[in-house]
C-alpha positions in Angstrom: 5.2 19.9 14.3 5.4 16.2 14.5 4.8 13.9 11.5 2.3 11.0 12.0 2.6 9.1 8.7 3.2 5.4 9.0 4.8 4.7 5.6 7.6 6.4 3.8 5.3 7.2 0.8 2.7 8.9 3.1 5.4 10.7 5.0 6.7 12.2 1.7 3.2 13.6 1.0 2.8 14.9 4.6 6.3 16.5 4.4 5.6 18.1 1.1 2.2 19.5 2.3 3.9 21.0 5.3 6.6 22.7 3.1 3.9 24.0 0.8 2.0 25.5 3.8 5.2 27.1 5.1 6.0 28.5 1.7 2.5 29.9 1.2 2.7 31.6 4.6 6.1 33.1 3.8 4.8 34.5 0.5 1.8 36.0 2.2 4.0 37.6 4.9 6.3 38.9 2.2 3.5 40.4 0.2 2.1 42.1 3.3 5.5 43.4 4.2 6.3 44.7 0.7 2.9 46.3 0.5 3.6 48.2 3.8 7.2 48.9 2.9 8.4 47.2 6.1 11.8 45.8 5.1 12.4 44.4 8.6 9.3 42.2 8.2 10.6 41.0 4.8 13.8 39.8 6.5 11.8 38.4 9.4 9.5 36.4 7.1 12.6 34.9 5.4 14.2 33.9 8.7 11.0 32.4 10.0 10.6 30.3 6.8 14.2 29.1 7.1 13.8 28.1 10.7 10.6 26.3 10.0 12.0 24.3 7.1 15.0 23.4 9.2 12.6 22.1 11.9 10.5 20.3 9.3 13.6 18.6 7.9 14.7 17.4 11.3 11.2 16.0 12.0 11.2 14.4 8.6 14.5 12.6 9.2 13.4 11.6 12.7 10.1 10.1 11.4 11.9 8.1 8.7 14.1 6.6 11.4 11.0 5.9 13.6 9.2 4.2 10.7 12.3 2.0 9.9 12.7 1.2 13.6 9.0 0.1 13.8 9.5 -2.1 10.7 12.7 -3.6 12.2 10.9 -4.3 15.5 8.2 -6.1 13.7 10.8 -8.2 11.8 12.6 -9.0 15.1 9.4 -10.1 16.7 8.6 -12.3 13.7 12.1 -13.8 13.7 11.8 -15.1 17.3 8.9 -17.5 16.4 9.2 -18.1 12.7 10.1 -21.8 13.0 8.1 -24.2 15.2 8.8 -27.8 16.4 5.8 -29.2 14.5 8.0 -31.5 12.4 11.0 -31.9 14.6 12.3 -31.2 18.1 15.5 -29.6 16.9 16.2 -25.8 17.2 15.5 -24.7 13.7 15.7 -21.0 14.6 19.4 -21.6 15.5 20.1 -23.9 12.6 18.6 -21.9 9.7 20.8 -19.7 7.5 19.9 -16.0 8.2 19.5 -15.2 4.5 16.9 -17.9 4.1 14.9 -16.7 7.2 15.1 -13.0 6.3 13.6 -13.6 2.9 10.8 -15.7 4.4 10.0 -12.8 6.7 10.0 -10.4 3.8 7.6 -12.6 1.9 5.3 -12.9 4.8 5.0 -9.1 4.9 4.7 -8.7 1.1 1.0 -8.4 0.3 1.5 -9.1 -3.4 3.4 -12.3 -2.8 0.8 -13.5 -0.3 -2.1 -12.7 -2.6 -0.3 -14.6 -5.4 0.4 -17.5 -3.1 -3.3 -17.7 -2.2 -4.1 -18.0 -5.9 -1.5 -20.7 -6.3 -2.9 -22.7 -3.4 -6.5 -22.2 -4.6 -5.8 -23.3 -8.2 -3.4 -26.1 -7.5 -5.2 -28.0 -4.8 -3.3 -30.4 -2.5 -0.6 -32.4 -4.3 -0.9 -36.1 -3.6 2.8 -36.9 -3.2 2.4 -40.6 -2.3 -0.2 -41.3 -5.0 2.1 -39.8 -7.6 5.2 -41.6 -6.4 3.5 -45.0 -6.3 2.5 -44.5 -10.0 5.8 -43.1 -11.3 8.6 -44.8 -9.3 9.6 -47.8 -7.1 9.0 -47.8 -3.4 12.1 -49.0 -1.5 11.1 -51.1 1.4 13.4 -52.1 4.2 13.9 -55.5 2.6 14.9 -53.9 -0.8 17.1 -51.2 0.6 18.2 -51.9 4.2 21.2 -49.5 4.1 19.0 -46.6 2.9 16.5 -47.3 5.7 19.4 -47.4 8.2 20.3 -43.9 6.9 16.7 -42.8 7.2 16.5 -43.9 10.8 19.8 -42.2 11.7 18.7 -38.9 10.1 15.3 -39.2 11.9 17.1 -39.6 15.2 19.7 -36.9 14.6 17.2 -34.3 13.5 14.6 -35.4 16.0 12.1 -35.9 13.2 8.5 -36.7 14.1 7.4 -38.2 10.8 8.4 -41.5 9.2 10.4 -41.5 6.0 9.4 -43.4 2.8 11.9 -43.8 0.0 11.3 -44.1 -3.7 13.7 -44.6 -6.7 13.3 -43.9 -10.4 15.5 -44.8 -13.4 18.0 -42.1 -14.2 21.7 -41.9 -14.7 21.9 -38.3 -13.4 22.7 -37.8 -9.8 19.5 -36.4 -8.3 17.4 -36.4 -5.2 14.3 -34.6 -4.1 11.8 -34.5 -1.3 8.1 -34.3 -2.1 5.5 -32.3 -0.1 5.0 -34.3 3.1 1.9 -35.6 4.8 1.4 -35.0 8.5 3.0 -38.2 9.5 5.1 -39.2 6.5 7.9 -37.7 4.5 8.8 -38.8 0.9 12.3 -38.8 -0.5 12.9 -39.8 -4.1 16.3 -40.8 -5.5 17.6 -41.4 -9.0 19.0 -44.9 -9.6 22.3 -43.3 -10.5 22.8 -41.5 -7.2 21.6 -44.6 -5.2 24.1 -46.9 -6.9 27.2 -44.7 -7.1 27.2 -42.8 -3.8 28.6 -44.1 -0.6 26.6 -44.5 2.7 28.1 -41.3 4.1 27.4 -39.4 0.9 23.8 -40.6 0.8 23.4 -39.6 4.4 24.3 -36.0 3.6 21.9 -36.1 0.6 19.0 -37.6 2.7 19.6 -35.1 5.5 19.7 -32.2 3.0 16.3 -33.3 1.6 14.8 -33.6 5.1 16.1 -30.1 5.8 13.9 -28.7 3.0 10.9 -30.2 4.8 11.9 -29.0 8.3 12.3 -25.4 7.1 8.9 -25.6 5.2 10.6 -24.6 1.9 7.5 -26.0 0.1 5.5 -23.0 1.3 6.9 -20.9 -1.5 6.9 -22.8 -4.8 8.9 -20.2 -6.8 8.0 -21.3 -10.3 4.3 -21.5 -9.6 4.2 -18.2 -7.8 5.9 -16.5 -10.8 3.7 -18.2 -13.4 0.5 -17.3 -11.4 1.7 -13.7 -10.8 3.2 -13.0 -14.2 0.9 -10.1 -14.7 1.2 -8.7 -11.2 4.7 -9.4 -9.9 7.6 -7.1 -10.8 11.1 -8.4 -11.8 12.3 -7.5 -8.3 9.9 -10.2 -7.0 11.5 -12.8 -9.3 15.0 -11.8 -8.2 14.0 -12.1 -4.5 12.3 -15.4 -4.9 15.2 -17.0 -6.7 17.6 -15.5 -4.2 15.6 -17.1 -1.4 15.6 -20.4 -3.3 19.4 -20.3 -3.3 19.6 -19.3 0.3 17.2 -22.1 1.2 19.8 -24.6 -0.1 22.3 -23.3 2.5 19.9 -24.1 5.3 19.2 -27.6 3.9 22.9 -28.2 3.5 23.3 -27.6 7.3 20.7 -30.3 8.1 22.6 -32.6 5.7 25.9 -32.0 7.6 24.2 -32.6 10.9 23.2 -36.1 9.7 26.5 -36.9 7.9 28.9 -35.3 10.5 31.8 -35.8 8.1 32.8 -32.7 6.2 35.2 -34.5 3.9 32.3 -36.9 2.8 30.2 -33.8 2.1 33.0 -32.5 -0.1 33.1 -35.8 -2.0 29.4 -35.5 -2.5 29.6 -32.1 -4.1 32.7 -33.3 -6.1 30.6 -36.1 -7.6 27.7 -33.9 -8.2 29.9 -31.4 -10.0 32.1 -33.7 -12.0 30.0 -36.8 -12.4 33.2 -38.9 -11.6 32.6 -41.6 -9.0 35.6 -43.9 -9.7 39.2 -43.6 -8.5 40.3 -42.1 -11.9 40.6 -38.7 -10.1 42.4 -38.2 -6.8 39.9 -36.2 -4.8 41.5 -33.5 -2.5 39.1 -31.6 -0.4 41.3 -28.5 0.1 41.9 -28.3 -3.7 38.2 -28.5 -4.3 37.5 -25.7 -1.8 40.1 -23.6 -3.4 38.0 -23.5 -6.6 35.9 -21.0 -4.7 38.7 -18.4 -5.0 38.7 -18.8 -8.8 35.0 -18.7 -9.0 34.8 -15.5 -6.9 37.2 -13.8 -9.3 35.1 -14.8 -12.3 31.9 -13.6 -10.6 33.4 -10.2 -9.9 34.2 -9.8 -13.6 32.4 -7.1 -15.6 30.9 -9.7 -17.9 28.8 -11.2 -15.1 25.8 -13.0 -16.5 22.6 -11.6 -14.9 20.9 -15.0 -15.4 22.9 -16.0 -12.3 20.4 -14.0 -10.4 17.6 -16.3 -11.6 19.4 -19.5 -10.7 17.6 -21.8 -8.2 20.8 -23.3 -6.7 24.1 -21.7 -5.6 27.2 -22.8 -7.5 28.7 -25.9 -5.8 32.0 -24.1 -4.7 29.9 -21.4 -3.0 27.9 -24.1 -1.2 30.9 -26.0 0.0 32.6 -22.8 1.2 29.5 -21.8 3.1 29.3 -25.3 4.7 33.0 -25.2 5.6 32.3 -22.0 7.6 29.3 -23.7 9.3 31.5 -26.7 10.1 33.8 -24.5 12.0 31.1 -22.4 13.8 29.9 -22.2 17.3 26.4 -22.8 15.8 27.4 -26.3 14.6 29.1 -26.9 17.9 25.7 -26.4 19.6 24.4 -29.5 17.7 27.6 -31.5 17.7 29.7 -31.8 20.9 32.8 -33.0 19.0 33.1 -29.6 17.3 35.0 -26.9 19.1 33.5 -23.9 17.3 36.3 -21.7 15.9 34.1 -18.9 14.7 31.1 -17.1 16.1 27.6 -17.4 14.6 27.7 -13.7 13.7 31.1 -14.0 11.9 29.9 -17.1 10.0 26.6 -15.5 8.8 28.4 -12.3 7.7 30.9 -14.2 5.6 28.3 -16.5 4.1 26.2 -13.5 3.2 29.2 -12.0 1.4 29.7 -15.3 -0.4 26.0 -15.5 -1.5 26.1 -11.9 -2.7 28.3 -13.1 -5.6 25.1 -14.5 -7.0 22.7 -12.1 -5.3 23.4 -8.4 -5.9 22.5 -6.4 -2.8 22.0 -2.7 -2.0 25.2 -1.0 -1.0 25.5 -0.7 2.8 25.6 2.6 4.6 29.2 2.2 5.5 32.6 3.3 4.2 34.3 6.5 3.2 32.4 6.9 -0.1 29.0 5.7 1.0 27.2 9.0 0.9 28.5 9.8 -2.6 27.5 6.3 -3.8 24.0 6.7 -2.4 23.6 10.2 -3.6 24.5 8.9 -7.1 21.9 6.1 -6.8 19.2 8.5 -5.7 19.9 11.1 -8.5 20.2 8.3 -11.0 17.0 6.8 -9.9 15.2 10.1 -9.9 16.4 10.8 -13.4 15.1 7.4 -14.5 11.7 8.0 -12.8 11.4 11.5 -14.3 12.3 10.3 -17.8 8.6 9.8 -18.7 7.7 13.2 -17.2 6.1 11.9 -14.0 7.6 10.7 -10.7 4.9 8.7 -8.9 4.5 7.3 -5.4 5.7 3.8 -6.3 9.0 5.2 -7.7 9.5 7.4 -4.6 9.0 4.3 -2.5 11.5 2.4 -4.6 14.0 5.2 -4.3 13.6 5.1 -0.5 14.5 1.3 -0.5 17.9 1.7 -2.1 19.5 4.5 0.0 19.8 5.1 3.7 17.0 7.1 5.4 19.2 10.2 6.2 20.4 10.3 2.6 16.9 9.8 1.3 15.6 12.7 3.5 18.4 15.0 2.4 18.0 14.2 -1.2 14.2 14.7 -1.1 14.8 18.1 0.4 17.3 19.3 -2.1 15.9 17.7 -5.3 13.2 20.3 -5.7 15.7 23.0 -6.1 17.6 21.4 -8.9 17.0 21.5 -12.6 17.4 18.3 -14.7 20.6 19.7 -16.2 22.0 20.4 -12.7 21.1 16.8 -11.7 22.9 15.4 -14.8 25.9 17.6 -14.1 26.1 16.3 -10.5 25.7 12.7 -11.6 28.6 13.2 -14.1 30.8 14.6 -11.3 29.9 11.8 -8.9 30.6 9.0 -11.4 34.0 10.7 -12.1 34.9 10.9 -8.4 33.7 7.3 -7.7 35.1 5.5 -10.8 38.5 4.8 -9.3 37.1 3.6 -5.9 34.1 1.4 -7.0 34.7 -2.2 -7.8 33.1 -3.7 -11.0 30.6 -5.6 -8.8 29.6 -2.4 -7.0 28.9 -0.7 -10.4 26.9 -3.7 -11.5 24.9 -3.6 -8.2 24.2 0.1 -8.7 22.9 -0.5 -12.2 20.9 -3.5 -11.2 19.2 -1.5 -8.4 18.5 1.4 -10.7 17.0 -1.0 -13.3 14.5 -2.0 -10.5 13.6 1.7 -10.2 12.7 1.7 -13.8 10.1 -1.0 -13.2 8.6 0.5 -10.0 5.6 2.0 -11.8 4.8 -1.3 -13.5 6.3 -0.4 -16.9 9.5 0.7 -18.6 9.8 2.9 -21.7 12.7 3.8 -24.0 13.4 7.1 -22.3 14.1 5.3 -19.0 16.3 2.7 -20.8 18.3 5.6 -22.3 19.0 7.1 -18.9 20.2 3.6 -17.8 22.4 3.4 -20.8 23.9 6.8 -20.0 24.5 5.8 -16.4 26.2 2.6 -17.6 28.5 4.6 -19.9 29.4 7.0 -17.1 30.4 4.0 -15.0 32.3 2.4 -17.9 30.0 -0.6 -18.0 28.9 -1.9 -21.4 25.3 -1.1 -22.1 24.7 -4.8 -23.1 24.6 -5.4 -19.3 21.4 -3.2 -19.1 19.9 -5.2 -22.0 20.7 -8.5 -20.3 19.2 -7.4 -16.9 16.0 -6.1 -18.5 15.8 -9.1 -20.9 16.3 -11.7 -18.2 13.8 -10.0 -15.9 11.1 -9.6 -18.6 11.6 -13.3 -19.5 10.5 -14.4 -16.0 
């Protein structure tokens, strides 16, 4: 038999139906054999059933891999043409941070996100950027701000931008800059008076390039706050986490555009230093290496068990993470493709892998199917998720689909085949043993990731009740994580 389902949820139903059919046939054969007193046929019926279920299991696992391969192929085909040269003649598909691009692809394939986005666009209408800016701020002509226009022309040439740039300034001591939704032939950048007066030409060049980067990568296509407000009754907490994670990843792509324009990494470091400290005088002796080293301290803090889940809903990465990510880009073969003066010490792949690790400090991810203890970890996640799903007495399709998303296909297939033969007490006993075995090898961050992902399972059916929360509490206790962490994850998510 070959399975034909095209989704994991449908495949589970097809597989279960096949198992039920096989079981019914075995029972019929056993009854006939017992009625005739033919003990050889009783044994034969059992052997036939075992062989058939083994064959079904192999086909089940094979189809899971085929479905995932088809999904991956679709993603790869989408990746190749995701960014066009409508706004600039620079290779945006090479420049973009992989994490930014991957979330955009996921959003394009998420029907709920797309339907919510349609509502946003329908209700909001087209925002008139220039009209708003002319009413609320001062337009900076070339006569008023010749240096700023020089920066604009330089960035336009460097990024091969097709549109013209129009600058505006508003009164504000805070260091801030933004780029408003562009028209077809004009791009609008607005600066606070504080940043305009107290940042050097090189520093402003990075800032302007960064803001242009947001336009080039079409970051306006997904207005996070509006999507969440419009979809508050439809979107799950996982959507909020993904949208904010993308928002942070988008900053990494925009930073790369900023560095292309500035082409001075130390000036970029000074920019972040000023943004972080607010100090723009010589009262502090800026040292780039010392500032970058702050990343090490921040990494240690973010790996602490008291990690604040609200980090997962932040729109921007912490500055030390951004400067570390940009340092890697500055040394990469990718940057060397845009800047002939750069030798390119690290490959694009190595750069992207390390930046992904850095970003994971604010963006908990599913555990990878690698390492000595991976199968035990994923078995724990599946059983924990199943116990949460079953806490209200019903495990529905959405919860099965959610379970399939947090473990590897082979582990998922194996767990689905064995779960039917276990009582709830047996599952609990296995979870207790797994947590005992894994406690000494799991980092605090891995434990938090597991609990975060399991919290998502609790929302998969659109609601969460006290019985599911109690299972999460028990899992947290087994992993020696304070149950306050569960309350904070659920509270932050429900507040979105």
